[in-house]
C-alpha positions in Angstrom: -29.7 -25.0 6.0 -26.6 -26.0 7.9 -24.0 -27.9 6.0 -21.9 -30.5 7.7 -18.2 -30.0 8.0 -17.5 -32.8 5.5 -20.0 -31.3 3.0 -18.3 -27.9 3.3 -14.9 -29.5 2.7 -16.1 -31.5 -0.3 -17.8 -28.4 -1.8 -14.5 -26.5 -1.6 -12.6 -29.2 -3.4 -15.3 -29.5 -6.1 -15.4 -25.8 -6.7 -11.6 -25.7 -7.1 -11.6 -28.7 -9.4 -14.7 -27.8 -11.5 -15.6 -31.5 -11.9 -14.5 -34.5 -10.0 -15.4 -38.1 -9.2 -16.0 -39.3 -5.6 -12.5 -40.9 -5.3 -11.0 -37.6 -6.5 -13.1 -35.7 -3.9 -12.1 -38.1 -1.2 -8.4 -37.6 -2.1 -8.7 -33.8 -2.3 -10.7 -33.4 1.0 -8.7 -36.1 2.8 -11.9 -37.9 3.8 -13.0 -41.6 3.6 -15.1 -42.7 0.7 -18.2 -43.3 2.9 -17.9 -39.8 4.3 -17.6 -38.3 0.9 -20.6 -40.3 -0.3 -22.7 -38.8 2.5 -21.3 -35.3 1.8 -22.1 -35.6 -1.9 -25.6 -36.7 -1.1 -26.0 -33.7 1.2 -24.7 -31.3 -1.5 -27.0 -32.9 -4.1 -30.0 -32.4 -1.8 -29.1 -28.7 -1.4 -28.5 -28.5 -5.2 -25.0 -27.4 -4.5 -23.6 -30.3 -6.5 -25.0 -32.3 -9.4 -24.0 -35.4 -11.4 -22.8 -34.2 -14.8 -22.0 -37.6 -16.4 -19.8 -40.7 -16.0 -16.2 -41.6 -16.8 -14.8 -45.1 -17.3 -12.0 -46.2 -15.0 -9.1 -48.5 -15.8 -11.0 -51.5 -14.5 -13.9 -50.9 -16.9 -16.1 -49.6 -14.1 -17.8 -46.3 -14.6 -17.6 -43.5 -12.0 -20.0 -40.6 -11.6 -18.6 -37.2 -12.3 -19.9 -34.3 -10.2 -20.0 -30.5 -10.9 -21.5 -27.6 -9.1 -25.3 -27.5 -8.9 -27.6 -24.5 -9.7 -27.7 -23.4 -6.0 -24.0 -22.9 -5.9 -24.6 -19.5 -7.6 -22.3 -16.9 -9.1 -20.1 -14.0 -8.1 -19.4 -10.6 -9.7 -16.1 -8.8 -10.3 -16.1 -5.1 -11.1 -13.0 -3.1 -12.2 -13.6 0.7 -11.9 -10.7 1.7 -14.1 -9.6 5.3 -14.9 -11.1 5.2 -18.4 -13.5 2.2 -18.5 -15.4 -0.2 -16.3 -15.0 -4.0 -16.9 -17.4 -6.5 -15.2 -17.3 -10.3 -15.1 -19.8 -12.7 -13.6 -18.4 -16.2 -12.8 -19.6 -19.5 -11.4 -17.9 -20.6 -8.2 -15.6 -22.9 -10.2 -14.3 -19.8 -12.1 -16.3 -20.4 -15.3 -17.1 -17.1 -17.1 -20.9 -16.6 -17.2 -21.2 -12.9 -18.2 -19.1 -9.9 -19.0 -19.6 -6.3 -20.0 -17.5 -3.2 -20.7 -18.4 0.4 -20.7 -17.0 3.9 -20.0 -16.3 5.0 -16.4 -19.3 7.3 -16.7 -21.5 4.3 -17.6 -20.2 2.1 -14.7 -23.6 1.5 -13.1 -25.2 0.5 -16.4 -22.3 -1.8 -17.2 -22.8 -3.5 -13.9 -26.5 -3.9 -14.5 -25.8 -5.4 -18.0 -23.6 -8.1 -16.5 -26.1 -8.9 -13.7 -28.9 -9.3 -16.3 -26.7 -11.7 -18.3 -26.2 -14.1 -15.3 -28.2 -17.3 -15.3 -31.7 -16.7 -14.1 -32.2 -17.8 -10.5 -28.5 -18.2 -9.7 -27.9 -16.7 -6.2 -25.2 -14.1 -6.1 -22.7 -15.1 -3.5 -20.1 -12.3 -3.4 -19.1 -9.1 -5.2 -15.5 -7.7 -5.5 -15.0 -4.2 -6.7 -11.5 -3.1 -7.7 -10.8 0.6 -7.1 -7.8 2.8 -7.7 -7.4 3.5 -4.1 -6.8 2.0 -0.7 -9.9 0.9 1.2 -11.1 1.8 4.6 -14.1 1.2 6.9 -16.8 3.7 6.4 -17.7 6.0 9.3 -21.0 4.3 9.9 -19.1 1.0 10.3 -21.4 -0.7 7.7 -18.7 -1.8 5.2 -15.7 -1.0 3.2 -15.4 1.9 0.8 -12.6 3.9 -0.9 -10.5 5.7 1.6 -10.2 9.0 -0.4 -12.2 10.9 -3.1 -10.4 9.2 -6.0 -12.9 6.5 -6.6 -15.7 7.6 -4.2 -18.3 9.1 -6.6 -18.0 6.3 -9.2 -18.1 3.7 -6.4 -21.2 5.3 -4.9 -23.0 5.2 -8.3 -22.1 1.5 -8.8 -23.2 0.7 -5.2 -26.7 1.7 -6.1 -26.7 -0.8 -9.0 -25.6 -3.7 -6.8 -28.3 -6.1 -5.4 -28.9 -5.7 -1.7 -27.8 -8.3 0.8 -24.8 -9.6 -1.1 -21.4 -9.2 0.5 -19.3 -6.5 -1.2 -15.5 -6.6 -0.9 -13.2 -3.8 -2.1 -9.7 -4.3 -3.3 -7.0 -2.1 -4.7 -6.9 -2.5 -8.5 -3.1 -3.0 -8.6 -3.3 -5.8 -6.1 -6.0 -7.5 -8.3 -3.7 -7.2 -11.3 -0.8 -8.6 -9.3 -3.0 -11.7 -8.6 -3.7 -12.1 -12.3 0.0 -12.0 -13.0 0.6 -14.6 -10.3 -1.9 -17.1 -11.6 -2.0 -16.6 -15.3 0.5 -14.0 -16.3 4.2 -13.1 -16.3 4.8 -14.1 -12.7 3.2 -17.6 -12.9 4.9 -20.0 -10.5 6.8 -17.1 -8.9 5.7 -16.8 -5.4 7.4 -13.5 -4.6 7.5 -10.5 -6.9 6.5 -6.9 -7.4 3.9 -5.8 -10.0 4.7 -2.2 -10.9 1.9 -0.4 -12.7 2.8 2.8 -14.6 0.1 4.7 -16.5 -2.1 7.6 -15.6 -0.9 7.0 -12.0 1.6 4.6 -10.4 1.2 1.7 -8.0 2.8 -1.4 -6.7 1.3 -4.8 -6.0 3.5 -6.8 -3.6 3.2 -10.6 -3.6 5.2 -12.5 -0.9 4.8 -16.3 -0.5 2.0 -16.4 -3.1 -0.1 -13.8 -1.1 -0.7 -10.1 -1.7 0.8 -8.0 1.0 -1.7 -5.3 2.0 -0.1 -3.7 5.0 -1.6 -2.5 8.3 -3.7 0.1 6.6 -4.3 -1.7 3.3 -1.9 0.8 1.7 1.2 -1.4 1.0 2.6 -0.5 -2.4 1.3 3.1 -2.5 4.6 4.2 -4.1 2.9 7.5 -5.2 3.5 8.5 -1.6 7.3 8.1 -1.7 9.0 11.4 -0.9 9.8 13.3 -4.2 11.9 15.2 -4.9 14.4 14.2 -2.3 16.5 17.4 -2.5 17.5 19.8 0.2 16.6 22.7 -2.1 13.0 21.5 -2.8 10.2 20.3 -0.5 8.7 16.9 -1.3 5.1 17.2 -2.4 2.0 15.1 -1.8 2.1 12.3 -4.4 4.7 14.3 -6.4 6.3 11.1 -7.6 3.1 10.0 -9.3 2.9 13.5 -10.8 6.4 13.1 -12.2 6.1 9.6 -13.6 2.4 9.6 -14.6 1.1 9.9 -18.1 0.4 13.7 -18.0 4.0 14.5 -17.1 5.3 12.2 -19.7 3.3 14.0 -22.4 4.4 17.4 -21.0 8.0 16.3 -21.3 7.3 15.4 -24.9 5.9 18.8 -25.6 9.0 20.4 -24.1 11.4 18.2 -26.1 9.5 18.5 -29.4 11.0 20.5 -32.3 9.3 21.9 -35.4 11.1 19.4 -37.6 9.7 16.5 -35.5 6.2 16.9 -37.0 3.0 16.9 -34.9 3.6 16.4 -31.2 1.8 13.3 -29.9 -1.2 13.9 -27.7 -1.4 10.4 -26.3 1.2 8.1 -24.7 0.1 5.4 -27.3 1.1 7.7 -30.1 4.4 8.7 -28.4 5.4 5.1 -28.0 4.3 4.3 -31.5 6.6 7.0 -32.9 9.5 5.8 -30.6 9.0 2.3 -32.0 9.2 3.7 -35.6 12.6 5.2 -34.8 11.5 8.8 -34.2 14.6 10.3 -32.4 12.8 12.8 -30.1 10.1 10.3 -29.2 12.7 7.7 -28.5 14.6 10.1 -26.2 11.5 11.0 -24.2 10.6 7.3 -23.8 14.2 6.6 -22.8 14.1 9.2 -20.1 10.8 7.7 -18.9 12.4 4.3 -18.8 15.2 5.7 -16.6 12.6 7.2 -14.2 10.8 3.9 -13.9 14.1 2.2 -13.4 14.8 4.4 -10.4 11.4 3.6 -8.9 12.1 -0.1 -9.5 15.5 0.3 -7.7 13.6 1.8 -4.7 11.2 -1.1 -4.7 14.1 -3.6 -5.0 16.0 -1.9 -2.1 13.1 -2.4 0.2 11.6 -5.7 -1.0 14.3 -7.6 -2.9 11.5 -9.2 -4.9 13.6 -11.1 -7.4 11.2 -10.2 -10.2 9.4 -7.0 -11.2 6.5 -7.1 -13.6 5.9 -3.9 -15.4 2.2 -3.2 -16.2 -0.1 -0.3 -16.9 -0.9 1.7 -20.0 2.8 2.8 -20.5 4.6 0.4 -18.1 3.7 -2.7 -20.1 5.3 -1.4 -23.3 8.4 -3.6 -24.1 10.2 -0.5 -25.2 10.7 0.4 -21.6 12.5 -2.8 -20.7 16.1 -2.0 -21.8 16.2 1.3 -20.0 14.5 0.1 -16.9 16.8 -2.9 -16.7 19.9 -0.7 -17.2 19.0 1.8 -14.6 18.0 -0.8 -12.1 21.3 -2.7 -12.6 23.2 0.6 -12.2 21.5 1.4 -8.9 20.8 -2.0 -7.3 21.5 -5.7 -7.4 20.4 -8.1 -10.2 16.6 -8.3 -10.4 14.6 -9.7 -13.3 12.3 -7.3 -15.1 9.6 -8.4 -17.5 6.5 -6.9 -19.2 3.0 -7.8 -18.1 1.2 -10.4 -20.1 -2.3 -10.1 -18.8 -3.1 -6.8 -20.6 -6.0 -4.5 -19.8 -8.1 -7.4 -18.4 -5.6 -8.1 -15.6 -7.5 -6.2 -12.9 -10.9 -7.7 -13.5 -9.3 -11.2 -13.9 -7.7 -10.8 -10.5 -10.9 -9.4 -9.0 -12.7 -12.5 -10.4 -10.4 -14.8 -8.5 -11.0 -12.9 -5.3 -14.7 -13.0 -5.9 -14.7 -16.7 -6.5 -12.7 -17.3 -3.3 -15.2 -15.1 -1.3 -18.2 -16.9 -2.9 -16.8 -20.3 -1.9 -16.2 -19.0 1.6 -19.8 -17.7 1.8 -21.1 -21.2 1.0 -18.6 -23.1 3.2 -18.9 -20.8 6.2 -19.8 -22.7 9.4 -22.7 -20.2 9.7 -26.1 -21.3 8.4 -26.0 -21.6 4.6 -28.7 -19.7 2.7 -29.7 -21.5 -0.5 
């Protein structure tokens, strides 16, 4: 089936709005009322739109309200996190239809669980997989895949669970989280900012003018590759900065600083931060040093991007205890830049991936190419 240009435009407006009357569709698409009426009829015939009720206007007349039809379908978003896999299935208006969570080792089963929970018969329009890596064209030229071995094996396992024939798009997980911060988090209504994730690893999502900056190779924001240490007596190592700021090194510094009188040394960053919050002197000192390190990284980001706002996220980065130290070190080394904690939590990556999946799904339906019901 080939959709007319006006039908494609009206469908895009309807998907963005969720529900709308014909006058609202006409205003959103910039089309005349007769053209919109024809487009709506075309969409109804294809089951891409359906009347969901009526609403009374100011003159007492009722107007039909339209929503997406059953043929509009659904999309899938998959977050292949370092510890767990989160999956969401959404309608093309963003409505949550299914979700599942499992361990990283159970990624394929977690995907199948979400797919099984989607409405029966709903066509799957697009899949977005968030990976902790940059993405690259595979050697066979058949699609995108993780560029290195970081996410490769898990991605390969998940790929087997995905239904054939559905477009699969990969995106860096930090970029996805940055999108979530932009639309529903700490950077809402801020069109330029940096999302700095600090956890097991480190990464930067760069948003400029309301769009994620990906770079020529899809690797913009790979701050793990910044030369470290920058010292004439020591040679910078590959991703050495990530090794210095990541969770493993943070816990190693805690072990080095811990004294017998301090009690049991924390084995997780969560326990370390909890002790710091309770006023434990050694834990607070280790967290304070970590905050200074993150502040120096934030200063490097600010020197290059001047983002105006830096959102701290990740397993350790989002802890508010880091804010005073990060702000102080950034102020010492650079110009005034606002620093806040992430507000989207652990679901930020899958939330951002869902937004991308919805956009890709709408594009699939509204493409000038022949539409497949």
